[in-house]
C-alpha positions in Angstrom: -0.1 0.0 0.2 1.5 3.7 -0.7 -0.3 6.5 -0.6 0.1 10.6 -1.2 0.2 12.8 1.6 0.6 17.1 1.4 1.7 19.2 4.2 2.5 22.4 4.8 6.1 23.8 5.2 7.2 26.6 7.4 7.3 29.1 4.6 3.6 28.2 3.6 4.1 26.0 0.6 2.5 22.8 -0.1 4.9 19.8 -0.1 3.9 16.6 -1.9 5.3 13.4 -0.5 4.9 9.9 -1.4 4.0 7.1 1.4 5.9 3.7 0.1 5.0 0.8 2.1 8.1 -1.8 1.8 8.8 -5.0 3.1 12.1 -5.9 3.9 12.6 -7.8 0.9 11.4 -5.3 -1.3 13.6 -2.5 0.3 16.5 -5.0 0.0 15.7 -5.4 -3.6 15.3 -2.1 -4.3 18.5 -0.8 -2.7 20.4 -3.4 -4.6 19.0 -1.8 -7.8 20.1 1.3 -6.9 23.4 0.3 -6.0 23.5 -1.0 -9.4 22.6 1.9 -11.0 25.0 3.9 -9.4 27.7 1.0 -10.6 26.8 1.0 -13.7 26.3 4.9 -14.4 28.6 6.6 -12.2 32.0 4.8 -12.3 33.8 7.2 -15.2 36.7 9.4 -14.7 34.6 12.9 -14.5 30.9 13.8 -13.5 29.0 16.9 -14.3 27.6 18.8 -11.3 24.1 17.6 -12.3 25.7 14.0 -12.3 27.3 14.3 -8.8 23.9 15.8 -7.1 22.0 12.7 -8.8 24.4 10.2 -7.3 24.3 11.8 -3.8 20.5 11.4 -4.4 20.7 8.0 -5.2 23.3 7.3 -2.3 20.9 8.5 0.3 18.1 6.7 -1.2 20.0 3.2 -1.3 21.4 4.0 2.2 18.1 4.8 3.5 16.6 1.0 1.7 19.4 -0.7 3.3 18.0 0.7 6.4 14.8 -0.7 5.8 16.1 -4.0 4.7 17.0 -4.9 8.1 13.9 -3.7 9.6 10.8 -5.9 11.1 8.0 -6.0 9.3 6.6 -3.4 6.7 8.2 0.0 7.1 7.0 3.4 5.3 9.6 5.3 3.2 8.6 9.0 2.5 10.0 10.3 -0.3 9.6 13.3 -2.3 8.4 13.4 -5.8 12.2 13.8 -7.2 13.3 10.8 -5.2 10.5 8.8 -6.1 11.2 9.6 -9.6 14.9 8.5 -9.1 13.5 5.4 -7.5 11.5 4.2 -10.3 14.1 5.0 -12.9 16.6 2.7 -11.0 14.1 -0.1 -10.9 13.6 0.6 -14.3 17.0 0.3 -15.5 18.3 -2.2 -13.1 19.0 -5.6 -14.6 17.5 -7.0 -11.0 14.1 -8.7 -12.1 13.3 -9.0 -8.8 13.3 -5.6 -8.3 10.5 -4.9 -10.9 7.1 -5.9 -9.4 7.6 -2.7 -7.6 7.9 -0.5 -10.3 4.5 -0.4 -11.6 3.5 0.6 -8.1 6.1 3.2 -8.2 5.1 4.3 -11.5 1.7 5.0 -10.7 2.1 6.5 -7.7 4.8 8.6 -9.0 2.3 10.1 -12.0 -0.6 10.6 -9.2 1.9 12.7 -6.9 3.0 14.9 -10.2 -0.7 15.3 -10.9 -1.5 16.4 -7.3 1.4 18.8 -6.8 0.6 20.6 -10.5 -2.9 20.5 -10.1 -2.7 22.0 -6.6 -5.7 20.0 -5.4 -5.2 17.9 -2.2 -4.7 14.4 -2.2 -7.0 11.8 -2.4 -4.9 8.6 -1.0 
């Protein structure tokens, strides 16, 4: 089960986030997919500033997923729309077929979160 939430930041802006419910195995497969993409895409002699920032976000995401791999039961991972897109992209690009069942859920959630953020309407989930 995954949902979208909205909250108001201290400056009054609305923040749209996705809450992704993950079992330890799902988190582990997703962490492995993220690490695989990092290894395949960013082992080059020079990186642009944008690539460095993306690598940093992916590394943070992989670390969070590794933490959930060791958790008992279902965990909830709160993701910004950007990080949700990075996770879905990593699963899409990863050669780990075991991580792909989560991809459909994440793609749909990402589309819904973008729609909510762009429309300015309250989230229904």
